[in-house]
TIZA-454907 format. One record per residue: x, y, z of N, C-alpha, C in turn; residue in one letter. Coordinates in steps of 0.1 Angstrom, whole numbers, plus 2048, in hexadecimal, padded with zeros to 3 digits. Example, Ala and Ser with C-alpha at 12.3 -4.5 7.8 and 13.67 -1.06 7.14 Angstrom:
% TIZA-454907
8847C784E87B7D384E8847DF84EA
8807EA8478897F584788180084FS
% end
This chain:
% TIZA-454907
82086583881986D83080F87A835M
81188383080788E8337F588E834R
7F089383C7E389083C7D989082ES
7D38848267D288281E7BF87E81CL
7BA88180F7AB87A8137AA869812P
7A08658177A385681979C84D80DR
79185780478C8507F579584E7EDP
7998467E57A28447DA79983E7CFL
7A18417C17968437B579F83A7A9F
79A8367A179F8337927A383F78DR
7AF83F7857B184D77B7A3853773P
79D84776D79384C76678685376EE
78584E77B77E856784780867786Q
78D86778A79087578D78E87B780V
79487777478E880767780880769A
77B87976C76788176B765888774R
76E88777D76B89478C76F89F786L
77D89F77D7818AC7797758B276ED
76E8A976776A8AC75A75A8B3763R
7558AE76E7478B077774C8C077BY
75B8C077F75C8CE78175A8D8776A
7618D676775D8DE76074E8E375AI
74A8D67597408D67527338D775AD
7318D37657238D476B7298E3774V
7338E677F7358EF78973A8FB780L
7408F977674290476D74D90A76FG
75790477476790777976E90776AV
77490F76577C90E75878790675CP
7898FD7517948F27557A18FC757G
7A190974F7AF90D74F7B391375BM
7A791A7667A791C7737AB91177CE
7A69057797AC8F577C7B88F577BL
7C38F77707CE8F276D7D6900773M
7CF90B7767D89147817DB91378DD
7CD90E7917CE9087A27D88FE7A3R
7DA8F37997DE8E879A7EF8EC79AA
7F28F27918008FA78E80190279BG
7FC90979B8009117AA80090A7B6G
7FA9007B97F98F77C58058F07C3F
80B8EA7B88198E37B68238EC7BBA
8228F87B382B9037B68309097BFY
8259097CB82B90B7D982A9017E1A
82B8F47DC8308E67E683E8E67E0A
8438E97D68528EA7CF85B8F57D6L
8519027D685990C7E085B9087EFR
84F9017F68538FE80385B8F2807A
85C8EB7FF8658DD8008708E07FET
8748E97F18858ED7EB8878F87EBW
8869017FA88A9107F98969137F4P
8A09097F68AC90E7EE8AE90C7E2E
8A29087D98A29087C98A89117C3M
8B19127B98B591B7AE8B591F7A2R
8AC91379D8A89107908A290478BS
8979067838898FC78288E8F5774L
88D8E77718888E576687F8D9767V
8718DF75D8678D775D8658D274FV
85F8C775285E8BD7488508BD740L
84F8C17358428C273583B8B5726C
82D8B072F82A8A67228218AF71BG
8178A571080F8AE7078018B070FG
7FF8AB7167EE8AB71F7EE8B672AG
7E38B67307E08BC73D7ED8BD745N
7F28AF7467FB8B17528078B674BN
8098B973F8148C073A8108D273FG
8038D373B7FF8E173D8008E874DG
7FD8E07538008DF7648128E9764D
8198DD75E8288E075B8288EE758G
8238F474C8268FF74781F90A750Y
81590875981291076581B91076DV
82090577482B90877E83B912777I
83D90D76B845912764847923764A
83C92775E83993475D83893D76AE
83393777783493978584393C789L
84C93278785593478A86093B782A
85D94277786394B77085E95B774R
85195A77684F96477C85696A788R
85A96178F85E9627A086F96679DD
87096179287F96578B88B95B78DG
88594E78C88E94378D89293D77FF
89C9387788A293376E89892A76BP
89192876088491E75E88B91974CV
88C90B75188C90473E8818FD740S
87A8F973786F8EF7348778E3729V
8768DA72B8768D07228678CE71BV
8648D07108598CF7088588C0701A
8548B37058538AA6FF84A8AB6F1M
8428B26F68348B86E98388C76E4V
8388C96DA8398D46D182D8DD6D5E
8308EC6D68278F06E08198F16D5S
8218F16CB8138F56BE80A8E86BES
80B8DC6C18038D16C67FB8D26D0R
7FC8D86D97F68D96E57E78DB6E2L
7E18D76EC7D08DB6E97C88E46F9K
7C38E56F37B68F17037C38F470AG
7BA8F07167C58FA7217D68F9722D
7DA8ED7217E98E971D7EC8F8718A
7E78F57087EB9026FE7EC90E703A
7E190F70D7E391F7117EE92171DS
7EE9147267F9917730808917729A
80B90E71E819915712818921712A
80B92370A81392F70181393D70EQ
80793C71880F94372081D946729R
82193A72983093B72E83993D720Y
83993B71983F94070A83B94E706L
83095270B82F96070683796B70FG
83696471C83D96E72A84896F729G
85196671F86096671B867958723G
85E95172586294172486993971CG
87293271C87B92B71187891B712H
87A91670887B90770988990270AL
88B8F470F89C8EE7128978E0703R
8A78DD6FF8A48D36F68A78C76FFR
8A28BE6FB8A08B17028AD8A7704L
8B98AA6FF8C48A67008CD8A9706D
8C98B870B8D68BC7138D28B471FE
8E28B472A8E08AF7368D98BA742T
8D28B474B8CB8B87548D58C4760L
8D68CE7648DE8D376D8DF8CB778P
8E58CD77C8EA8C478B8EE8CA799T
8EC8D879B8EB8DD7A78E18E77AAA
8D68E77B48CE8F07B78C28F17ADG
8C38EA7A38B28E579D8AB8DE7A0A
89F8DF7A28928D67A488D8D1795V
88A8C77928818C17898738C078AV
8698C678285B8C378585C8BA776V
8578AD77984D8A277383E8AA76DD
83E8A97638308AF75C82F8A6750A
83189C74F83789274182A88C740L
82788274881887A74181287A74FL
80387B7507FA87C7557F586B759G
7E686A75C7E285F7607DD85B758T
7E185B74A7D585773C7DF84F735G
7EE84D73C7F78437367F0832738L
7F282972F7EF81F72F7F9817727E
80381B71F80C81171A81C815721R
82380D72083081072483881A71FP
83E82572B84782E72385182671AV
85383070B85F82B704867839701A
8708336F98788406EE87D84E6F9R
87A8586F387E8646F8877865708D
86B86170A86986471486F859724W
87184C71C87684772888584C72CA
88D84C72189C85772089886272AK
89486972588F87373288E86F73FL
88586674488386574E88E85C754I
89485774F8A08507548AA85A756D
8AA86574C8B386E7528B287375AA
8A68767608A188076C8A6877778V
8A58657768A986077F8B985F784T
8BF8617758D086477A8D386F77CA
8CC8787808CF8857818D1887791S
8C987F79A8C98827A58C28907AAG
8BE89A7A28B78A57A58A88A07AFL
8A28A77B38998A87BC88C8AB7B2P
8838A37B18778A17A886C8A47B1V
8618AF7AC8568AF7AE84A8A77A0L
84489E7A483689D79982B89F79DS
8288A378F81A8AE79180E8A178DV
80689E7987F889879880088479BD
80988178F80D87179481A87478DI
82386879583086A78982D86377BP
83886977483686376783B855764S
83184F76083684175F82A836766G
82A83977182483477A813834778L
81282A7768018267777FA82877EN
7EF83177D7E68357887DD82D78CG
7D78237857CF81878A7D480E790E
7DF80F78B7E17FC7927ED7FD79AT
7F880D79E80580C7A580E80479DG
81080179081A7FC789823805783G
82F80277C834808773833804766V
83281075E83080C74D83F80E748L
84580574A85380A74386180D74FG
85F81974C86582175585F82D75CT
86283276985883C76C86484777CA
86085177886485B78086285478DI
86D85879686D8577A88708657ABR
8658697B28638787B58608797C4A
8678827C686B8857D685F8887DFD
8568927D184A8957D783E8977CFL
8338907CF8278947C481D89C7CAT
8188A47BF80D8AC7C18008A67B8T
7F78A37C07E989C7B77DE8A27BCT
7D28A07B47CA8AB7B47BC8A37B2F
7B08AB7BA7A48AA7BA79D8997BDI
7A088C7BA7A58827BD7AE87D7C0G
7B38727C97BF86B7C97BB85E7C1L
7C985B7BC7C68517B07CB8457BBK
7C783A7B77C982C7C27D78257BDR
7DD8287B17E88207AD7F682B7B5G
7F48377B87FC83D7C47FE8367CDL
7F882A7D47F98287E27FD8197E4F
8018157DA8058057DB80F8007CDT
8167F57D181F7F27C582B7FC7C5G
82B8017BA8358087B983781B7B9A
8278197BD8218287C382882F7C9G
8298257D582F82F7E183E8377DDP
84682E7D68558317D985683B7CCS
84D8397C384D8417B584A8527BDC
83E8507C183A85F7C283F8687CET
8458617DA84D8677E384386D7EFG
8478777F583A87F7FD82C8847F3D
82287F7F98168877F180E88D7F5L
80C89E7ED8048A77F27F68A77E6L
7E98AB7F07DE8AB7E67D98B47EBY
7CF8BD7DD7C78C87DE7BB8C37D6S
7B18C67DF7A48C87D67A08D37CBD
7AA8D97CB7AB8E57C27A08EF7C3L
79A8EE7CF7928FA7D67808F67D1A
7808E97D07798E57C876A8DD7D5L
75D8DE7D17558DE7E17568CD7DDP
7558CB7EB7558BB7EE74B8B07E5P
7418BB7E07358B17DA73F8A97CDT
7488B07CA74F8AA7BC75389A7BEV
75989B7C67608887CC7538827CCV
7498897D473C87E7D47378787CAE
73A8817BC7328797B173786B7ACQ
7468687B174B85B7B17488537BBE
7488447BB74983D7C67568367C7V
75D8397D276C8377D576E8277CFP
7798247C877E8187C77858127D1A
78681B7D87918127E379281D7ECA
79781B7FD7988228087A6822809W
7AB82D80E7B98308157B582B825R
7BF82382C7BE8228397CA821842T
7C982284C7D28258567D2822863D
7D882286C7D882087C7D082C881Y
7D083587F7C78428827B684287DA
7B683B86F7A683786E7A282C872A
7AC82287A7A481387C7A281388EV
7AC81D8937AE8198A479D81A8ABR
7978248A678A81D8AB7848128B0H
78780A8A47837FE8A87857F38B8R
7927FB8BC7997F68C67927FC8D1L
7877F88D577D7FC8E37847F68EFR
77F7FD8FC7837FB90877B7EE90ER
7817E791377E7DA9157767DD925R
7707D19247627D593076A7D1940R
7697D594676D7D09547707C695AR
7627BF9577627AE95C7667A7952D
76E7AB9477737A493D77C79A943G
77B78C93B78678493B78A77A931H
79577392F79B76B92579376491BK
78675F92178175C91877776190FG
77776F91177177890977777D8FEL
78777D8FD78D77E8F57947788EBY
78E7698EF78E7608DF79D75A8E2G
79E74D8D87A67448DD7B073F8CFH
7BA7498CC7BF7428C17CA7388C0V
7C87318B27D37218B67DB7288A7L
7E87258AE7F072A8A27F671A89FV
7F97178917FA71088A80470C882V
80F70588781D70687D828707883G
8357088798427048828466FB881G
84B6F68718506E786F85C6E5872D
8646DE8718716E087887B6E8870H
8846F187788C6FB87288370B876G
87670A87587171987686671A880T
86E71788D86271989C85F72889BG
86B73089586773D89785D743895G
85973C88A84D74588284174388DA
84173789283573689F83573E8A5V
83E7418AC8427498B783F7568B3I
8437588A983D7678A882F76C8A2M
82A76289C81A76489C8137638A9A
8187578B081175A8BF8157658C7A
82076D8C482277B8CD81A7828C3G
8147848B680A78C8B37FC78E8B9G
7FB77F8BB7ED77C8C07ED7848CDA
7F577D8D67F57858E27F57908E3L
7FD7978DA7FE7A78DD7F47AC8D4R
7EA7A88CE7E17AD8C97D47AD8D5A
7D57A48DA7CC7A38E97C37948E8G
7C278C8DF7C377F8E27C077A8EFA
7B67758F47B47719037BD760907G
7BF7598FB7C474D8FF7CD74E8F0L
7DC7478F27E17448E47E57358E5V
7E272B8DE7EA71F8DF7F071C8D0S
7FD7108D28047108C38057018C2V
8016FB8B58026EE8B48116EE8A9V
8176E88AC8266E78A482E6DE8A7T
83A6DD8A18466D08A584B6CF8B1R
84B6C48B984D6C28C885D6C98C9S
8656C98BF8726D08C18716DD8C6A
8656E78C18636F38C085C6F68CFH
8596EF8D88506F18E38596F68EDV
8646F38F186D6F78FC86F7088F8S
87370B8EC8787168E786E7218E9P
85F71A8E28557288E18507278F2L
85371F8F784F72190785572E90EL
86272790A86D73591386D743907G
8677428FD86574D8FA8567598FAA
84F74D8FD8427538FD83B747907C
83B74B91383474091D82474291EP
82174F91881375291B80B746911E
81273D90980E7378FC80B727904A
80372290180071790180470C8F4M
80D7028F88146FC8EB8136ED8EFV
80F6E68E180E6D98E08166D58D3L
8206C98D38286C68CC8226B98C1G
8216BA8B881B6AC8B282469E8B1T
8336A18B58356938BA83268C8C8E
8306988D082F6928DC81E68F8E4D
81869B8D78096998D98046958CBV
8016888C47FE68A8BB7F068E8B6P
7E768F8C47D96928BB7D66A18C2D
7E66AE8C57E66B38C77DB6C28C1A
7DA6C18B37D16C88AC7C46C68ACL
7BE6B78B17B06B68B07AC6B88C3D
7B76BE8CA7B46C18D87B16D08D7R
7B86D58D07B86E68D17B06EA8C7L
7AB6E08C07A86E88B07976EE8B3L
7916E58BD7816E68C07836F38C7P
78B6F78D378C7008DF79070E8D6R
79470F8CA79971D8C578D7248B9A
7937328BD7887398B778A73E8A9S
79C73E8A879E73F8977AD737899V
7AF73288D7BE72B8877C6737880V
7D37348877DE73C8827E6736877A
7E573386C7E67278677F0729858L
7FC72385980972485181572A853G
81A72F85F82373786182F728866P
83772885D84571B85F83A70F85CG
82E7108578277028548316F484DL
8396FB84383F6F48388346F082FG
8386E38258326E281B8316D1819T
8376CF8238366BE82282B6B7828A
8296AB82981F6A38308146A783CA
8226AD84581D6AE8528176C0851W
81C6C68478156D58488056D2843G
8036C98387F86C58307EA6C3839R
7F06B48437E96B184B7E06B9852T
7EA6C18567E66D18617DA6D985BL
7DF6DA84C7DC6E58477CB6DF842L
7C96D58407BA6D18397B46D2848R
7BA6C68537B36C88607AC6D3865A
7B66E18657AE6EE8647A46F185CC
7A86F285179B6F48477906EC84AI
7916E084D7846D984C77C6DD85BD
7856E386177A6E58707746F1870S
7786F586376B70386277171086AG
77770C87077E71A87C78272786FK
77F73087778373E86E79473D86DP
79A7418627A973E8617B074985DL
7BC74B8607C475585A7D274B857V
7CE74D8497D87468417E574D839V
7F174583D7FB74D83B809747836D
80F74982C81D74082C81A733827A
82472882A82371D82381571781FD
80A71A8287FD7188297F671E81DA
7F97298197F872F80E7FD7287FCL
80772380780E71D7F680770C7F6N
8037058017FC6FC7FF7EE6FE7F7L
7E870C7FC7DC70B7F67DB70E7E9L
7E87167E47EA7157D57EC7097CEA
7ED6FD7D37EF6F37D07E06ED7CBD
7D76EE7D67CB6EB7D67C06F37DAT
7BF6FE7D17B47097D47A97057D8P
7A370D7E07947087E77907187EAE
7847187EB7787227F177D7247FEA
78072F80478473281377A73F81AL
77273D81A76974781E76874C830P
77174283377174584277F74D848Q
78874F83E79775183D79B75C839A
7A27628407AC77083A7B7769836I
7BD76A8277C57688217D3772822L
7DE76E8207EA77D8287F677C820T
7F47778107FE775807807782807P
81577E80381E7897FD81F7897EEH
8237917E682078F7DA82777E7D4P
8307787D883176E7D48277637D8G
8227637E08147597E480A75E7DBE
80C76A7DA7FE76F7D47FD7687C6A
80876D7C180D7677B580A7547B1G
80F74C7BF80B7417BB7FE73E7BER
7F67447C77EA7407C87DF7447B8L
7E674E7B37DC7527A67E274C79CL
7ED7457997F473F78F7F9748786G
7FD75378D80475E78381576078AM
81B76C78182576D789828776793S
8327777988317827A683479179DT
83B79479383C79D78B82A7A4786E
82379578281679C77F8107A078BA
80F7997988047A07A380A7AE7A5V
8177B27A48207C07A98167C87A0Q
8167C37918127CF7888067D278BN
7FD7CC78F7EF7D07937E97C979DD
7F07CE7AB7EC7C77B87DC7CB7B8R
7D67D37B37C87D77B77C07CA7B3W
7C47C77A67BC7BB79E7C17AE7A8H
7D07AC7AB7CE79F7AF7CB79C7BAA
7C67AA7C47BF7A97CF7B27A27CBL
7AB7A97C179D7A77BE79C7977B6G
7A87927B47A97837B17AB77B7BEL
7B577F7C57B37787D27A27777D8L
79E7817DB78F77E7E17877777D9C
78877B7CE77C7707C37807637C3Q
78C7607BF78D7527BD78C74A7CDR
7917527D77907497E478574C7E9Y
77C7547E577075A7EC77775E800Q
7817627FD78776680D78977480FA
78C77D81879178481C79D786818T
7A678F8127B278B8107BD79B813A
7C979A8167D77A38187DD79F810I
7E07A88077EB7A68007F87B0802L
8047A780980C7B38108157BA804K
81B7C280D8267C88058277D9808G
82C7DF7FD82B7F07FE81F7F47FBA
8167FA80380A7FB8018017EC803G
8007E980F7F57D98107E87E080DT
7E27D28097D57D48047D07CA80AL
7C17D280A7B97C88147AA7C680CI
7A77B98087997B87FF7927AE80AG
7837AC8037787A580B76E7AC812G
7667A58137597AB81B74F7B180FG
7457B881173C7BE8067437CE807D
7527D08037567DF80675F7E17FER
7637EF7F87707ED7F17787EB7F7P
7877E87EF7907E47F77997F37FDP
7A27EF8077A87F780E7B67F680BR
7C280080E7CE7FF80C7D580A815V
7DD7FF81D7E68088297F180F829C
7EF81D82C7FB82582280682782FT
80581A83B80F81C84581D812840G
82581084982F80584883780A841G
84480484285380883B85C7FE839N
8668018308717F682D8777ED83AP
8747F48438807E984F8747DF851G
86B7DF84F85F7D58508637C6845M
86E7CA83B8737BF8318797B8835A
8757B084587D7A484987579984CT
87C78E84B87878185186E78385DG
86377D85C85B77A86B85078686EG
852794863843799865839797861T
83678D85682E78B85282778085EG
82E77886482B77187182277787ED
82B78288082478B88A81678F883V
8157968738067978717FC78F872L
7FF7838707F977686E7F277787ET
7FC7768887F67798957EE784899G
7F07898937E679B8947DA794892I
7D97928837C87918807C3787888C
7CD77E88B7C577388F7BF7798A1A
7C97808A67C47838B27B878E8B2G
7B87958A97AB79D8A679D7968A0L
79E78889C79778489778E77A8A2V
7997778AC7967718B778C7798C1A
78D7898C07897918C77797958C2Q
77878E8B57697908B47687998A9G
77079F8A07727A789576C79C888L
7677A487F76779D87477579A86DT
77579286377E79085E78579B854L
77A7A484A7807B08477837BC851A
77E7C085C7817C386878C7C186CE
7917B687279E7B08787A97B286BA
7A57AF8607B17B18547B47BE852A
7AB7C78557AE7D68537B67D985CE
7B37D786B7B77DF8767C67D787AL
7C67CE8757D27C38787E27CD86DA
7DB7CC8607E57D28587E97DF860V
7E17E78607E47F58687EB7F4875C
7EA7EC87B7EF7E888B7FD7E6885L
7FF7DB88180B7D887D8137E3874H
80B7E786B8147F686881C7FE86BA
81080187681480E88381E80B88AE
81D7FD8908287F78998357F4892A
8347F28858447F4879846801879G
83D80E87984281A87984981E883D
84181D89284A81F89E85581889FQ
85880B89D86380189F86E809894A
86C81188987381588287A824884A
86F82888C87A836898885834898E
88882889C8988248A18A081E898H
89E8228898A381E87B89B812875G
89C81486889780685E89F7FD85CE
8AA7FD85B8B47F585B8B97EE866R
8B87DD8678B87DB8758AD7D887BG
8A37DA87B8927D487F88F7C887CM
88D7C38888887B28848797AE888V
8767AA8888677A58868607A8896A
8667A489E8627A58AF85F7B18B5T
86B7BC8AA86B7C88AA85D7D18AED
8527C78A68447D08A783E7CD8B2L
8427C18B98367BE8C583A7C78D1L
8417D08D28447D68E083A7E38DDE
8377E98CF82D7F58CD81F7F18CCP
81F7E48C78127E08C78097E08D4L
80D7DC8DE8037DD8EC7FF7EA8ECR
8097F68EB8028038EC7F68088E1A
7F98008D67F38048C97E47FF8CCL
7E37F28CE7D27EE8D07D47F18E0V
7D67FA8E37D08058F07CB8128F0N
7C98138E87C78248E07C282B8EDP
7C78398F07BD83F8FB7B28448F8I
% end
């Protein structure tokens, strides 16, 4: 993703910023529309220099007005342009009406909705539905969006892909899947999570030449984060440092058949810089774990029945849940770890057990994927994905915990600050075990003295950046342990 501002806003906040520029700063609305359309058109020309024609899909609001500005610029440059107008030009109002009349008055023409989209050399501009959309796309609007998807033509969306909810990142019925989106004045937080990244494609931003004081009128609803934003927290170690200064992570899990989960969590904790890592697991996993991770200290519960009692008092933080299972063995370990009062990083089956008997865990980082989040909140996975920001807030509130809601556009919430969304990561990380590595990284950072909120954000960004570096060899075929090698360099920034 190209360089973008970090503050994120709700759509209604961006609408207020737009009105501030017009009403307080005195910038004419038509001037802002021309700037937005001009920026989008320049991006279009730079992205698709081979373009031979343009199809512009225009709705009835200012988003459609931006489309008419783009259409007129392309017409003046000599490109064949056709506009599909979903609202008759006579029904348009304000600046959108002015932009449409300028296009039509200059010789532009409109195209029938039922005509087949061209297939060679054309680029589609999506200026149908802006950020005010609140209900599912239906009827002719939905048919047109689906036709664009079926055409396979490259698409530029203006401000936001039509059908995407700019507040939640959910899809309202159906949505454009753009190759490029140009957005203006303030970044909408729905662009960065859920369906947002896949619908948006590459994202370009323009402040429309407005002064920085404009965005300062609103308190950001969230912040965009990545490795570059948080790497400063990884400070150089003192020359006389020793392992006792860097904390002791205790990994608890690995029921029968799931020993690999604790191996990967232990590896994540070690590569994140923890001074010591211990593991309590099934005895059958002790030898394989020591073979894969000899730096860890491992006790098996069948051989050492009081293994947890021995190690828990020494731990700085507990990574609880990888491979834990939901049977009596896992329930007993979960209860003991919670009752210890130690800081916790709670993942996998520990989350499923917690969903059965919810309780406040202010000392914990919860790390659910959408399915686990749904169980924790008593809602469907679909409901979580339709409004990930809301689900994150509910997790933090219900469990009084710091929370990481994993997925495309991983969200981090907790503490007295707005939530974060990580814009790193890639589909190659959608494979078993990557969550276990993240759990280990989180625990390793907490062990080194970071607050829960700081550790959660830094861990997510390290994990995403390690995944992106691993994906340089290709996303398909990546495995979770591929993240461990780049992680060492990432926790030691120059």
